[in-house]
ROKEMI-820072 format. One record per residue: x, y, z of N, C-alpha, C, O in turn. Coordinates in steps of 0.2 Angstrom, whole numbers, plus 5000, padded with zeros to 4 digits. Each point is the difference from the previous one (the first is absolute). Last residue first. Example, Ala and Ser with C-alpha at 12.3 -4.5 7.8 and 13.67 -1.06 7.14 Angstrom:
<sites>
506449895035500450065001499650055003500350065001499949664999499650065000500450065000500549995003
</sites>
This chain:
<sites>
501150705018500750014997500450065004500550014998497649855016500050054994500850014998500449995004497949825012500650034998499950054994499549994996498849875016500450035005500650054997500150055003498049804987499950075000500550045005500050065000500349704985499950035007499850084999500350034995500549714992499750064999499850035007499749965004502149864988499550005005499750075000500350055003501149764981499850075001499550015005499549964999502649854992499350015003499950085001500550035001501249864980499950025007499350005002499650014995501549944983500149955004499850015008500149965004499850134970499750035006500049945005499449975001502350084977499549955003499850035007500450025004500450154976500349965006499549955003499450025000500050124982500649974998500349965005500349944999497150104999500650035002500649974998500049944999497550074989500549955003500650045002500450044996496850004999500750035001500549955003499849975005497850024979500449975005500650045001500450004995497450104993500649974999500349985007499850025005497950064992500350034994500749954998500149984995497649935018500750035001500350024994500149964995497249995013500649994996500650045002499950055003498149855014500150054994500549984996500349945000499949935021499450044999500250054995500550045000500449705009500150074996499450034999499549984999501649845020499450014995500150074997500250055003502049815005499450045002499550004995500149994994501449795009500150074997499450045003499549975002501649825012499650014994500050084998500150045004501649785009499850075000499650014994500250004994500049765018500450044996499750075000499450015003500849735012499750074998500450044996500649995000500349815009499449984995499650064998499850014995502950005011499450005003499449984995500150014994502749935008499550034996499350005003499849945002502650045012499549964995499650054997499950065002501749965018500349994994499649954995500249954998499550165025499949934999500349974993499949944999500250295006500249975006500049935000500449965003498850174979500750005000500349975007500649985000497150004984500250005007500749995001500349954999498350154979500449955003500150025007500150055002498250004975500250025007500449945002499949944999499350184976500249945004500350015006500550045001497850134983500649985003500049935003499549975002499450244979499949945004500649985004500650024997498950154985499850025007499849945004499650015004501350024973499449975001499750015007499449995002502650124992499650014994499349975001499550034999502449955017499750074999499650024994499750055000500849735016500150024993499650064999499450015001501949885022499450034997500150024993500550024998500349825024500350024993499450024996499649964998500850045030499549984994500450024993500350065000500249875029500150044994499649984994499849945000500250035029499849994994500350054995500050065001500149945024500349944997499849984993500149944999498450245011500549975004500249934997499649964999499350224984499949985007500649965003500550004998499850054980499349995000499849985007499849945001502350184982499849975007499349995000499650044997501749954979499850055005499849975006499849945000501450044974499949965006499950055006500350055001499249964970500450035006499849955006499549975000500450044971499949965006500450045006500550024999499550084980499349964999499949965007499450005002502150224992500049955004499349965000499550025003501650104976499850035006499949945005499949944997501150024982499950074999499850045007500250055001500149714995500650035003499950084999500350045003497949725000500350064996500650045003500050005007499649745000499650065001500350054995500650004998499549744996500350045005499650075000499750024995499249754997500550044998500250055006499650015005499449734996499850064997500650044998500549984998498949825021500150004993499750064997499450025001501649955025499450004996500249994993500650014998500449985030500149994992499350004997499549975002501850115022499349984997500150004993500250054997501249975028500149994993499349974997499849955002501250175023499549984995500249994994500450054997501150005021499449985004499449984995499649965002503350084999499449994996499549975004500049965004502250195003499749945001499349994996499650055001502950115001499349994998499849935001500449954999501850135006499650065002499349994998499650045002502449814996499549995005499550065001499649995005502449994981499549964997499549985005499549964998502550254999499649955004499549964996499750034995502050154999500149944998499649945004500149944999499850305006500050004992500049934998499749984995499150065028500650034998500149984992499649954998498550015024500250044994500750014999500350045005498449845013500449964995500250044994500349984995498250105022500749995004500449964995500649995002497250064991500450065000500749985003500550034998497749834988500349995007500550055001500649994998497149984985500750035001500249985007499650015005498649864978500150045006500750025001500449965000498049964977500649985005500050065005499850054999498549844980500150055006500549985004500049945003499150014970500449985006499950065005500050064998498949834978500050065004500349975007499849965003500449944970500050005007499950075004500450044998499049824977500150075003500049995008499549975003500649874972499950015007500250065003500650034998499549924979499549955002499950015007499449985002501550174976500049995007499549955002499450014998502150064979499349975002500149995008500449965002501450104985499650065001499349985003499650045002502249814990500150035007499650055002499950025006500049774976499950085000500050025007499549995004500749784993500550034995500050085000500550034999498949785021499750054995500550034996500550035003499949835016500049964994499650044995500049984994500450105028500649994997500049964994500550014996497750175014500149924999500749994997500150024995499550205020499949974993500149935001500349975004499050255013500349935000499949974993499450004998500650265016499749964995500449934999500650015000498850175021500549974996499749964995499449975001500250245019499749954995500549984995500450034997499450085030500349994994499649964995499749955003500550195023499549974995500450004993500250054998500649985029500150014993499549964996500049945001500150175026499949954995500250024993499950064998500450015030500150024993499949944996500449955001498650125025500549964996499950024992499550034998499150075020500750015001500549964996500650025001497049964997500249985007500750025001500349965004499550054972499449975004500349985007500449965001500350174973500149995007499449975003499450024998501949974976499450025004500149985007500449965002500950074972500149995007499350025003499750054998501049854976499750055004500149995008500049945002500549974970500350005007499850065004500150064998499549794977499850055005500449995006500149945003500549934979499750054996499750065005500050064998502149755005499450035002499750054996500450054998501849825001499449974996499350035003499549974998502750095011500150004993499449974996500050024994500150005030499950064997500150004993499850044996500149795024499749994993499950074996499650014996500850045029500049934997499750004993499550044999501950175011499349985000500049924997500449994996501650145018499849994994499249975000499849985006501350205012500149934999499649994993499650044998501350165022499849984993500049925000500449975003500450215015499349975000499849994993499550034998502650085008500049935002499349975001500049945002500350294991500349964995500149925002500149964996498150245009500449965004500349954995499749954997499350315001500049944997500549955004500650025001498350215010500549974996499849934997499749975004499350195014500050034993500649974996500350054997498949905026500650024999500150044993500550034998497449885009500250055005500750034999500150065001498949774984499750075000500250055005500150054999501249754987499850015007499750075000500350054999499949764981500150075002499750015007499549995002501349804979499750025006500250075002500550025000499349784978500450055004499650035005499450005000500649764984499750045005500550055002500549985002499749904974499949985007499650055004499750054997501449864976499550045004500049975007500049945001502250034984499349994999499650055005500250045003502349944993499749965006499349984998499749955003502150194986499749944997499749955005499949944998500950285007500649954999499749944998500349945001497850205009500650024997500549945000499949955003497750075004500550015005500750024997500450025004496850024990500649964998500650025004500150065002497449955008500550034996500549964997500149945003497550095015500449964995500450044995499750054998499550005029499850014993500449954996500649985002498850115026500349954995499750014993499450014999500950135026499650004994500449954995500650014999499350015030500450004994499549994994499549975000499850055023500550054999500450004994500450044998498049785008500550015006500550064998500649995001498149964978499949965006500650015005500650004998498150074976500350035006499949955006499549985001500750014970499649995006500450025006500650005000499150084972500449975005499649985006499450015000499950084978500050045006500449985006500250035004500049964967499849965006500050065006500250055000500749894972499650045004499749975006499849945000502550004989499449975000499550055004500250025006502250004990499750014994499349975000499750004995502750075018499350005003499650014993499850054998502449954999499949945003499349995003499749955000501450244987499449964998499949935003499649964998502850125005499550044997499449964998500149954997501349915020500150044994499550054999499450015003501149915022499949974994500150054994500250055001498850045023500549954998499949974993499550004998499650255008499849935000500649954999500550024997499750235014500049964994499849935001500149975005499350265011500549964998499849964994499550004997499250175014500349965005500549954998500349975004498250284991500449954996500449965006500350035004497350104999500750005002500349944996499849955000497950235000500349944998500750005002500450054999497550085013500550014996500349934998499949955004498550125014499750024993500650014995499950044995500049895029500450064998499850024993500150064998498749775013500150055006500550064997499950055003499549764983499550045001500150065005499750055000502149824985499849995006499450065001500150064999501349794981499650065001499849985007499749955002502549964983499549985006499650075001500350055002501449824978499850065003499449985005499649964998502649934985499549995005499850065003500450045002501049874975499950055005499449985004499549984997501549924983500349975006499850055006500149985006499450064970499749945002500249975007499749955002501050254985499550015005499749945003499650005005502150024977500250035006499550015006500250015006499249904973500449955003500350035007500049975005498350104977500150035006500349955005499949995005499249994972500550054999500250035007500350055001498049784995500749974998500550055000500649995001497350005016500150034994500849984998500450005004498449955017499849964995500250024993499949964995501050065032499750044994499949954995500449964998500250045031500149984993499750054995499750055002499349965023500749984998499949984992499549974998499050145026500149984993500749994998500450025003497850015020500649984997500049984993499649964998498950185022500049974994500749994997500450055000498249995026500650014995499849964993499749955000498950175023500149954995500650014996500350065000498150005025500550024995500149954995499849945002498950075020499750004994500450034994499750034995501049915028499950074999499650014993500050064998500349725011500150045006499950074999499750045004500349784979499450015004500050055006499550035002501849954973500250005007499350015004499850065000500849844974499650045004500249995007500149955003500950024970500049975007499650055004500250065000500249874972499850045005499949975007499849945001501550044973499849975006499850055005500350055000500749894973499650055004499749975005499649954999502350004979499849985007499650065003500250065000500549984979499849934999499849975007499549975000500650304989500249955005499749934999499550004997501050234988499449955001500349945004500349964997500650305004500149944996499349965001499650025004501950215007499449984996500149944995500550004996500850095026500249974994499449984996499849945000499850165020500650034999500349984993500350044997497049955006500649965002500750054999500050044996497650085008500449964995500649965003500250035005497650025011500550044996500449954995500049945000497549995006500750005004500450054996499950014994497450005008500549994995500750005004500150055003497449895008500550054999500549974995500149944999497250025012500649984996500550065000499850055001497649835009500550055001500649984996500149944999497749945006500150044994500450065001499950054997499549765018499950075002500050054994499950065001500449714994499450015004499950075002499450034999502549904989499449994996499450015004499550024997503050095005499549965004499449994997499650054999503050014991499350025001499749955005500249945000502250164986499849965006499250025001499950065000501949974978499550025004499849955005499949944999502250134982499749965004499550035005500150065002501549964974499450045004499749955004499549964998502249984986500250015007499550055004500250025006499649934971500049935003500250015008499949955003498850214979500650015004500049945004499749995005498450044983500549994995500750005004500549974997497449965018500150054995500649984996500349955000499749945024499450024995500350054995500550045001500249785021500350044995499550014994499849954997499749985030500049984993500350064996500050065002499249845024500550044997500049984993500149944999498150035024500349984994500550054997499950065001498949885025500250044994500349974995500349945001499149975021499450024997500150054994499550034998502449855013499650055005499450034997499850065002501749854979500149995007499650045004499950064998500949874974499650035005500149985007500449945001500250084969500249975007499550035005499650054998500949944973499550025005500349965007500249944999500450154973500249965006499650025006499850065000500049964971500050035006500149955006499949944999499850044975500750025002500050045007500350055001497849884984500349945003500750015003500449965001498450214987499549975004500349945004499749995006501050204978500549965005499649965005500250005006498750144978500549984996500549955004500449964997497750155013499849934997500649984995500049944999500050215025500250014993499949934996500349955001498450135022500549964997500150014993499550014996499450175021499849954996500749964997500550044999499350095025500150024993499949944996500249945002498550065020500749994998500050034993499550004996498549965017500350065002500750014998500350055001498249764995499950064995500350065003499950054996500149695009500550055001499950064996500550024996497649805014500450024994500550065002499850045004499449785015499750064996500450024994500750005001499549755007500150065003499750064996499949994994499549745008500250054995500050075004499650025003500449705003499950075002500250044995500649994997498849735009500450054996499750075002499450015001500749785017499650034994500450054996500550035003499949865020500049954994499550024995499749964997501050165024499349984998499949954995499549974999502750095008499650015006499349974999499749965004501950074978500149945004499750005007499949945003499650194972500150015008500149935003499549975001501150114973499649955004500250025008500549995002499450194977500449965004499649955004499450015001500750214978499749955003500449955004500649994998499350284991500449955003499549945003499650025004500450204976499749975006500449945002500349964996499950284987500349945003499649975006499850045004499450114973500150015007500249935003499749954999499550094978500750025001500250015007500650035002497349874992500050074997500750045002500050065001500149745011499350014998500050074997500150055005501949745001499850074999499350014997499749954996501949875020499750014994499850075000500150045004501649785011499750064999499650004993500249964995500849875027500050024993499650064999499550025004501549805018499850074997500150004992500449984997499849855023499849994993499750064996499550004997500250025029500649974996499749994993499550014998499950135026499849994993500749974997500550025001498250035023500749984998499949974993499849954999498750255017500049934996500849984999500450045002499050165011499349984997500049934997499449975000502150165021500049974993499349984998499749975004500550145017500650024997500149984993500350034995497650015021500249954995500650024996499950034995499250105023499649945001500249954996499949945001501150274996500149985007499749945002500249965004499650144974500649975001500149985008500449955001497650164992500049934998500749975001500149945002499750295004499549955004500149934998500149965004501050204983500349995006499649965005500349955003498850104976500649964999500349995007500249945001498050214998499849925000500649964999500049955003500350284997499849985006499849935000500149965005500550144975500649995004499849975007500349965003498150014975500250055005500549985005500149945001498649944981500650034998500350065004500550034999497549845006500549955000500750034997500549985001497550165001500249975007500649964999500550005004498550084977500350055003500349985007500550025002498149834985500750014997500450055004500649995002497049935001500649985005500750024997500449995004497450064985500150045006500549975004500250045005500049894971499550045002500250035007500550035001501049774994499550034996499650055003499849995006501849835002500350064998499650034994500350014995499449775016499650065003500350074998499650055001501449744992499350004997499650065003499650034996502649935013500050024993499450014997499950044996500149885026500150074999500150024993499850064998499949715006499450045001500150075000499650044997502349825003499649994993499450045000499850034995501549975025500350044995499649994993499950054997498749915025500649984997500350044995499650054997498750055022500049964994500749974999500550045002498750115016499849945001500149954994500049945001500450305000500649965002499849935001500449955002498050234994500349984994500649945002500149964996498950155022499549964996500349974994499949944999501450215014499949945004499549954996500149945000500350284991500649965000499949935003500249954998498150215004500049974993500649965000500049944997499850175023499549954999500049974993500049944999501450245006500349945003499549945000500249955000499250264990500549974996500249945004500149944997497450145007500750035001500549954997499949944999497650084990500449965005500750045001500350024996498150054988499950035007500449965005500050025006499849914971500450065000500050035007500450045002498249774993500749985000500550065001500450015004497149995006500349994994500749995000500350025005498450035014499449974996500349994993499649984996501550055030500050024993499549964997499949945001499950135024500249954997500050014992499550034998499850135019500749985001500249954996500649994998497150075003500450054997500749995000500450034996498249835016500049994993500450054996500349984995499350055028500549944999500049994992500649994998497950175009500750025001500549954999500550014997497249935003500250044994500750035000500350004995498949885024500149954994500250044994500449984996499950095030499650024995500249964993500650014998499549915029500450024994499650024994499549964998500549975030499650034995500550024995500550045001500249855019499449964998499650034994499749974996503050035016499550034997499449964997500149944998502150005013499450005004499450044997499550005003502950074989499949945004499350005004499950055003500250094974500450005007499849945004499549974999500350094975499849955004500450005007500449965001499950184980499350015001499749955005499450005002502950014990499950065004499250015001499850045004501049784982500249995007499850065005499949995005499749944970499550035005500250005007499650015004501749904977499650064997499750045005499950065000501049735006500550054999499750064997500250065003498449765000500250035006500650055000500050055003499449834978499450045002500250045006499850065001501749784991500050064996499550055002500150065001500049725010500650055002500050064996500150055003498349794991499850035007500650055002499950055002500549834978499450044999499850045007500050065000501649775000500350064998499550054998500150065001499349725007500350045005500350074998500050055003499049804980499550035005500450045006499850065001501649924976499649955004499650045005500050065001501049974972499950035007499649965004499549974998501049984979500449975005500050035007500349985004498550084975499749965004500449975005499849965005500250214977500450015006499749955005500050025006499249994972500750004999500450005007500549985000497050044996500349945002500749995000500349965002498550224983499749975006500349935001500149964996500250204985500649985005499749975006500449985005498250114977500449944998500649985004500249944999498350225014499849984993500449934998499949955003500050175019500650004996499949984993500549994996497950015023500150074997500650004996500250064998498049735011500650035001500150074995499650014996498249855016500350034994500650045001500150055003499449745012499750064999500350034993500549984998500249825014499649994995499650064998499650004995502950015015499449985002499549994994500250014995502050095005500149945004499449975003500049955004500650254981499849944997500149945004500149954997500250295009500649964998499849944996500549964998497850175011500450054995500649964998500250014994498549885022499650014994500450044995500049984994500850005028500149944996499750004993500249974995499550225019500749994998500149944996500350004995497750035016500050054995500749994996500150004994499649885026499649974994500050054994500149974994500950115026500449954997499649964994500449984995498450185018500550034995500549954997500250014994498249915021499750034995500550034995499949994994500949945026499849944996499750024994500149984994500350185022500649984997499949944995500350004995497950085019500250054995500649984996500050004994499349865024499549994994500250054995500049994994501250035026500249944996499649994994500249984995499250205020500650014996500249944996500250014994498049975020499850044994500750014996499950004994500449885026499549974996499950044994500149974994501749995024500050064995499449984995500249994994
</sites>
């Protein structure tokens, strides 16, 4: 196919030039080279796709002008499926940068979302989540354990603005590429949203409107449905509501009251998301009868609290911080203890602070068990304990077999190898800041979960 082959190569060169893939004058202006991930075989495949009906098998004569007319000479004339394929060459971080000018409409299109989700069900695994506002708009930053870089999600400007009067009185949870947050002046006004697909929905009001203390989200990959579990109440005049549990199911779009929390009223008094493992949601609460703080467990499938799956927390009397975190299906407790010098006259002076990580042994769980927890990390420092107004320290997963104690103010972290039970030499360094931030947003509940952004799911 002498002449035909020459014509195709000529058209391919034109296409390379337009895409910024050659040294010729590109036609994308400031965007030249942004689509450099396209490969030579794909250039040929695309050209042949555009012109397949002009190249019957064995043809020797092909009108080059007709060929050129079939190949787009600017971005807007590219077919949608070609645009999707070209844009999808890029990482999540690059996609966010590309969401400007001529590429925005493609990236915000449902067709692109479906195409991208098929080839990349998850875009990143973000941990050490924290939030800032720019001009009153909330933004989320997280450390991607896949690329070992910090990532900033697109601003949540599609959501109702947060009420600055209660700016630190919001809870956030997430699963399956979606986040759920209570926003606005009505503390039970819950919104689920996908920050990449930029879709959101407001959930129905709770059967018992209140400001919940526990809020957890579970995603079902089989049918892309999700549940939101809330329990407790933070208002002093709502003791009768503080034991109520409600579950929202996206398949029915209703809240269901599923039973009372075990223990006393306001037993659930620490803002938290809890941790989910093997069908059970674990959280921290007072156990009642003077027993102190411990773990209580909720069976998601049976929709009930398990009275026989409770155990006391180690050192609960002297701990300033107690948080649950999940890693590789195991439940860990992060706690902070202050140690005083016995010879010091002033007990308010803190000389040593311990950060501890203990692993839960579920088969040993019962109220009086002393074997339900095993210490894997004890790290001592000289200094002061973390702030109590909001979670200054959070313990977050950091890849396989590692946890990180993250300082939510300085945005740095100490990394621990929990499988080998030792502190790592490497540390989590803070992200580079671009521009000025209006305000740092501190969620009431510790953000101890990983978030996996994806274009796949919608509320």
